[in-house]
Each structure stands twice: as C-alpha cells, then as structure tokens.
C-alpha positions in Angstrom: 120.1 -112.4 53.5 119.0 -113.9 56.9 116.5 -112.4 59.3 119.5 -111.5 61.6 121.0 -109.5 58.7 117.7 -107.7 58.0 117.0 -107.0 61.7 120.3 -106.7 63.7 120.4 -107.7 67.3 121.0 -104.2 68.4 117.9 -102.9 66.7 115.9 -105.8 67.9 116.9 -105.1 71.5 116.0 -101.4 71.3 112.6 -102.4 70.0 112.2 -105.0 72.8 113.1 -102.3 75.3 110.2 -100.0 74.2 107.5 -102.6 73.9 106.3 -102.5 77.5 106.1 -98.7 77.5 104.0 -98.6 74.4 101.7 -101.2 75.9 101.4 -99.4 79.2 100.7 -96.0 77.8 98.6 -97.2 74.9 100.7 -95.3 72.4 101.8 -95.9 68.8 105.3 -97.3 68.2 106.7 -94.1 66.5 110.3 -94.8 67.6 110.2 -98.4 66.4 108.7 -97.4 63.1 111.3 -94.7 62.5 114.1 -97.1 63.1 112.5 -99.8 60.9 112.1 -97.3 58.1 115.7 -96.2 58.4 116.8 -99.8 58.4 114.9 -100.5 55.2 112.6 -103.0 56.9 109.5 -101.8 55.2 111.1 -102.6 51.9 111.4 -106.3 52.5 109.5 -107.1 49.2 110.8 -104.2 47.2 113.3 -105.3 44.5 117.0 -104.8 45.2 117.2 -102.6 42.0 114.7 -100.2 43.6 116.6 -100.0 46.9 114.7 -102.8 48.7 115.7 -106.1 50.3 114.3 -108.2 47.4 112.9 -110.9 49.7 110.2 -113.5 49.0 107.4 -114.4 51.4 109.3 -117.2 53.1 112.2 -114.9 54.1 109.8 -112.0 55.0 107.8 -114.3 57.3 111.0 -115.3 59.2 111.8 -111.6 59.6 108.4 -111.0 61.0 108.7 -113.9 63.3 111.9 -112.5 64.6 110.4 -109.0 65.1 107.5 -110.4 67.0 109.8 -112.1 69.5 110.6 -108.5 70.6 107.4 -106.5 70.1 104.3 -108.4 68.9 102.2 -105.2 68.4 104.9 -103.6 66.3 105.2 -106.7 64.2 101.4 -107.0 63.8 101.0 -103.4 62.6 104.0 -103.6 60.2 102.3 -106.7 58.8 99.6 -104.6 57.3 102.1 -102.7 55.2 103.9 -105.9 54.3 100.6 -107.5 53.2 100.2 -105.0 50.4 103.8 -105.0 49.3 103.7 -108.8 49.5 100.5 -109.0 47.5 102.2 -106.9 44.8 105.2 -109.2 44.8 103.1 -112.4 44.7 101.0 -111.0 41.8 104.1 -109.8 39.9 105.7 -113.3 40.2 102.6 -114.7 38.5 102.7 -112.2 35.7 100.2 -109.7 37.1 101.6 -106.1 37.1 98.4 -104.4 38.4 100.0 -103.6 41.8 103.6 -102.9 40.6 102.9 -99.2 41.6 102.6 -100.4 45.3 106.2 -101.6 45.2 107.4 -98.4 43.5 105.7 -96.2 46.1 106.9 -98.4 49.0 110.4 -97.9 47.5 109.8 -94.1 47.7 108.9 -94.4 51.4 105.1 -94.6 51.3 103.5 -96.7 54.1 100.6 -98.9 53.2 97.8 -100.0 55.5 94.9 -102.5 55.2 91.4 -100.9 55.4 89.2 -103.9 54.5 87.9 -105.3 57.8 84.3 -104.4 58.6 82.2 -105.2 61.8 79.7 -108.0 61.1 81.1 -108.8 57.7 81.8 -112.6 58.0 82.1 -112.8 54.2 85.5 -111.0 54.6 86.7 -110.4 51.0 83.7 -111.8 49.2 81.2 -109.1 50.1 81.3 -105.6 51.7 79.1 -103.5 53.9 80.8 -100.4 52.5 79.0 -98.6 49.6 81.1 -97.9 46.5 79.1 -95.3 44.4 80.3 -95.1 40.8 81.2 -91.6 39.6 81.7 -90.0 36.2 85.1 -90.7 34.9 85.5 -94.1 36.5 86.1 -93.2 40.1 84.1 -94.3 43.1 82.9 -92.6 46.4 83.2 -95.0 49.4 81.0 -94.7 52.4 81.3 -97.2 55.3 83.2 -98.1 58.4 86.5 -100.0 58.5 87.7 -101.6 61.8 91.1 -102.8 62.9 93.0 -100.3 60.7 96.5 -100.9 62.0 99.1 -98.2 61.4 96.4 -95.6 61.8 98.7 -92.8 62.9 101.3 -93.4 60.2 99.9 -94.8 56.9 100.2 -92.7 53.8 98.3 -95.2 51.6 95.1 -97.0 52.7 93.7 -99.9 50.7 89.9 -100.1 50.8 87.1 -101.9 49.1 83.3 -101.6 48.9 80.3 -102.8 46.9 78.7 -101.2 43.9 75.2 -102.8 43.9 74.6 -101.7 40.3 77.7 -103.4 39.0 77.7 -106.5 36.8 74.1 -105.9 35.6 72.7 -105.5 39.1 74.5 -108.6 40.6 76.9 -106.3 42.5 80.6 -105.7 42.2 83.4 -105.4 44.7 85.6 -102.4 44.0 89.2 -102.1 45.4 91.3 -99.0 45.5 93.7 -96.8 47.4 93.4 -93.5 49.1 96.2 -91.3 50.3 96.6 -89.5 53.7 95.6 -86.3 52.0 92.4 -87.6 50.4 89.4 -85.8 52.0 86.3 -87.6 53.2 87.5 -90.0 55.9 87.9 -89.8 59.7 90.1 -91.9 62.0 88.5 -92.5 65.4 90.6 -92.5 68.6 89.0 -95.7 69.8 91.9 -98.2 70.3 91.9 -99.0 74.0 92.2 -102.8 74.0 93.3 -105.8 76.0 96.4 -106.4 74.0 98.3 -105.4 70.9 97.9 -101.9 72.1 100.8 -100.3 70.2 99.3 -101.2 66.8 96.8 -98.4 67.3 94.4 -100.2 64.9 91.7 -97.5 65.0 88.4 -97.4 63.3 88.3 -95.5 60.0 85.1 -93.9 58.9 84.7 -93.4 55.1 82.3 -90.5 54.4 82.1 -90.4 50.6 85.8 -90.6 50.2 86.6 -90.5 46.5 89.0 -92.9 44.8 89.9 -91.7 41.3 89.8 -94.1 38.4 93.6 -94.5 38.3 93.7 -95.7 41.9 91.0 -98.4 41.4 92.9 -101.6 40.8 90.3 -104.4 40.9 86.6 -105.0 40.3 85.4 -108.4 41.3 82.1 -110.3 41.5 80.4 -110.7 44.9 81.1 -114.1 46.4 84.1 -116.5 46.2 86.1 -116.3 43.1 89.5 -117.4 41.7 91.0 -114.0 40.9 94.7 -113.9 41.6 94.2 -110.9 43.9 92.2 -113.0 46.3 94.8 -115.7 46.5 97.6 -113.1 46.9 95.8 -111.4 49.8 95.0 -114.6 51.6 98.6 -115.9 51.0 100.2 -112.8 52.4 97.7 -112.0 55.2 97.5 -115.5 56.6 101.2 -116.4 56.4 102.4 -113.1 57.8 99.9 -113.3 60.7 101.1 -116.8 61.3 104.7 -115.6 61.4 103.8 -113.0 64.1 102.1 -115.4 66.4 104.9 -118.0 65.8 107.2 -115.3 67.1 105.0 -114.8 70.1 105.1 -118.5 70.9 108.8 -118.6 70.4 109.4 -115.8 72.8 107.0 -117.2 75.4 108.9 -120.5 75.4 112.2 -118.8 75.9 110.9 -116.7 78.8 109.4 -119.9 80.3 112.7 -121.8 80.1 114.5 -118.9 81.7 112.0 -118.7 84.5 112.2 -122.5 85.1 115.9 -122.3 85.3 115.9 -119.2 87.6 113.2 -120.2 90.1 114.0 -122.5 93.0 111.9 -124.7 95.2 111.8 -124.2 98.9 110.4 -127.6 99.6 113.1 -129.3 97.5 116.0 -127.6 99.3 116.5 -124.8 96.8 116.7 -127.0 93.7 115.9 -125.3 90.4 112.4 -125.8 89.0 114.2 -127.1 85.9 114.6 -130.3 87.9 110.8 -130.6 88.7 109.2 -133.3 86.5 105.9 -131.4 86.2 107.7 -128.2 85.0 109.8 -130.2 82.7 106.7 -131.8 81.1 105.2 -128.3 80.5 108.3 -127.0 78.9 108.6 -130.1 76.7 104.9 -129.7 75.7 105.5 -126.1 74.7 108.7 -127.0 72.8 107.1 -129.8 70.9 104.1 -127.6 69.9 106.5 -125.0 68.5 108.6 -127.6 66.7 105.5 -128.6 64.8 104.7 -125.0 63.8 108.1 -123.9 62.4 108.2 -126.3 59.5 104.6 -125.6 58.5 105.3 -121.9 58.3 108.4 -122.5 56.3 106.8 -125.0 53.9 103.6 -122.9 53.1 105.5 -119.7 52.5 108.1 -121.5 50.3 105.3 -123.0 48.3 103.9 -119.5 47.6 107.4 -118.3 46.5 107.9 -121.4 44.3 104.5 -121.0 42.6 103.4 -124.4 43.8 100.1 -125.6 42.4 97.9 -126.9 45.3 94.7 -126.3 43.4 91.7 -126.3 45.8 93.9 -127.2 48.7 95.6 -123.8 48.7 93.1 -122.1 50.9 92.9 -124.9 53.5 96.7 -124.8 53.7 96.7 -121.0 54.3 93.8 -120.8 56.8 95.1 -124.0 58.5 98.5 -122.4 59.1 96.9 -119.2 60.5 94.7 -121.1 63.0 97.5 -123.5 64.0 99.9 -120.6 64.6 97.5 -118.5 66.7 96.2 -121.5 68.7 99.6 -122.9 69.3 101.0 -119.6 70.4 98.1 -119.2 72.8 98.7 -122.7 74.3 102.5 -122.1 74.6 102.0 -118.7 76.3 99.6 -120.4 78.8 102.2 -123.1 79.5 105.0 -120.6 79.9 102.9 -118.7 82.5 102.2 -121.9 84.4 106.0 -122.6 84.4 106.8 -119.1 85.5 104.5 -118.9 88.5 102.7 -116.0 90.1 105.2 -113.3 89.1 103.8 -113.5 85.5 100.4 -112.4 86.8 101.7 -108.9 87.7 101.4 -105.9 85.3 104.7 -105.2 83.6 105.6 -108.9 83.3 106.6 -109.8 79.7 104.4 -112.9 79.9 101.5 -110.9 81.2 101.8 -108.7 78.1 102.3 -111.7 75.8 99.2 -113.4 77.3 97.1 -110.3 76.4 98.7 -109.9 73.0 98.3 -113.5 71.9 94.5 -113.4 72.4 94.2 -111.1 69.4 94.9 -114.0 67.2 91.4 -115.4 67.5 89.9 -112.2 66.0 91.9 -112.1 62.7 90.4 -113.7 59.7 90.1 -116.5 59.0 88.6 -117.3 62.4 88.4 -120.8 63.8 84.9 -121.5 62.5 85.6 -120.2 59.0 88.9 -122.0 58.7 87.4 -125.4 59.8 84.6 -124.9 57.2 87.1 -124.2 54.5 89.2 -127.3 55.3 86.1 -129.5 55.7 84.7 -128.4 52.3 88.0 -129.0 50.6 88.1 -132.6 51.9 84.4 -133.5 52.1 82.8 -131.2 49.6 80.1 -128.6 50.4 77.2 -129.1 52.8 74.2 -130.5 51.1 71.3 -128.0 50.7 
C-alpha cells in the first residue's frame, strides 16, 4: 500500500484547499479530520484484521510527508495521534503488549493526543513538573500544566505523565497514564494564537487533580534517563513522524519555488523566464540537493525501526539527528524558495508565506538543537567530565 493509495489525490487536494482558511481564521481542521477519519487515515498503525491499514513506521512516515505537502498543521496535529498508535505498534513488535489497548481503541474510532510537554521542562521524558499523587487502589491524581497539546478540540484519549516524589523509596517515579474526554479535573485553555501551525490548535491543558485509575496507568519509570522500551518507542515515533512532516514542508516549498521560477519573467532580460537566471538556478539546485539528502535518511531510520535493527547507544543520536536535520533543512529550503519566488511570497495569503511561518515551529519540538547536539556528542565522545 503506497502513500498515494492511503491518501488519494482528490482528498489531498481538498485538504490543500482548506489549509489557508484554517490558518487565516485560526480554527481547527474539523473538515480535514472528518475526511481523514472516514478514509481510515487515523488507523495507519492498526492491524488489518482490526480494520486498519497495518502499516509500519516507514510507510506511515511517507504518508505523513505526503499529507504535510498539503497542510502542515493538519499533519502535525495528526502526528500526535499517530505517535501513540505508533508507540503501541513498535512495542508490540518487540514483544511488549502493554499498549495493545491503544490500537484496539484506535480501531474503534478513539482519537489519541500527546499531553506530556511542560513549559520549562528541558528533561522532557526523564522528569516532570506535574505532580502524580498516589491514591488508594493504585490510581493517581495529576496536577500540572501541559503545553502544545495538539488536537485539543478533538481528542478522546490524552496520554499524560507526572512525578510521584514518594515513589521508588523517595527517589521519585514517573507515572504514565491516559484520561478520556469525559474524565473530570482538567481544563483546556483557549490560548492557541501563534505565528504558524495555527490549525493544530495545540492549546494548553491544565490538570487539576485529574484522576487516572489503576487500569489506565501503563508505566512507572525511574526519574532520569533509562532504557525502558517505552522511552525508545516514544522517541522513535515522535522524532521520525515530526521529521516526516517537516520533510513534506520542504518538499512542497521546493515545488512552489520551481513553479515560481518557471512562471516569473525578467524585464531586464527581455521577458526570459527566471528559470534561465543562473542565480535562481543555483538556489533551486541548493534546495533540491538539501532535500535529496533528507529523503533517504528518513527512509533509512524508519525502516530500521520497523526491522528491529540494533543500533545500541547510537539509536538516540540517529533519531534526534534526523529530527534536527529535517526541521533545519526544511527551514533552509523554504527560505530559498521565498528568495526564488520574489516579493509576492511576502504577502499574506501566499502559500510560501504560510509555509515560512509553519516551518519555524520545528525548532520548538523536542529534541531541540542544543539537546540533540549534546546527545550526538555524548554518543561519539562520551559524557562531559565532571
């Protein structure tokens, strides 16, 4: 099954046609989501026997790359659902059935979202500023604030985590669980008014003692880096699917730039196409070569996840390196496409103007540039001496 089969041209063009309106009005992509649900797109990782597409990470990443060429914000938000279903699939492939229920519920139409990000928490998954208070019976009450909660208007299942300071004999324990839309004790703020990726409506979620019962607690981990398969699965899916979205942004920017270079004409050169201008040609070539380096990296890393490749301590450098390369390459390609396209791309409503704003969001997703470089340097050079 190819990305074209999963996401037909007709559906892709309808999604493309709505993207500018969502961005302009700062509204959620309700129509896109409805069509994607009807198309079975949110079941990319769900087994065929359960009514899903039965894809692995490599194929799902190419689908997300294709979707992002039409509507980056729609693709980015859908990512958060696909991260959880992808994590469940990656774990299951490694003999861990702890999140099989996620695939079952996704097959039944539930929409998952990622509620882990916290302002000021540069430890990401290895610590939390959210309190997880243990309750009788094995449940926990979570109190804290989660940011960048994409799919805020639509999710029916939200994955969250927090820290129980009393866990593990006082060393602290990180507790992971899911709440439903009907669970009392949380508020979604109407605070998503951003530079780009506006349709994702990634609002802040405030947890005010929201209770996760014992049967929805799926992991308890020590504070700090660890080798639990859940951590690998989250990084593998989050980083690669993010990379796929920004690869799609770069791919679209290059196509728009090529079209503009061919369409524009030079007055001083007797109406010749800018496609004949050596400087413009150099910029297009620079963008194309940058993208050509990115496509095989995305394909290789995702295929290695699917094939259970053993990269040992090099796995995390590969994952964060892909994410940073994709977001930075896309940003550079969008910039080149704007330079090729001229002043018209500066006006509101231009697709490149929107892509320019959307692509900037890449620098804020974990792992950020500094963290990624530290991860890669440590893998190759060892940790810094104390």
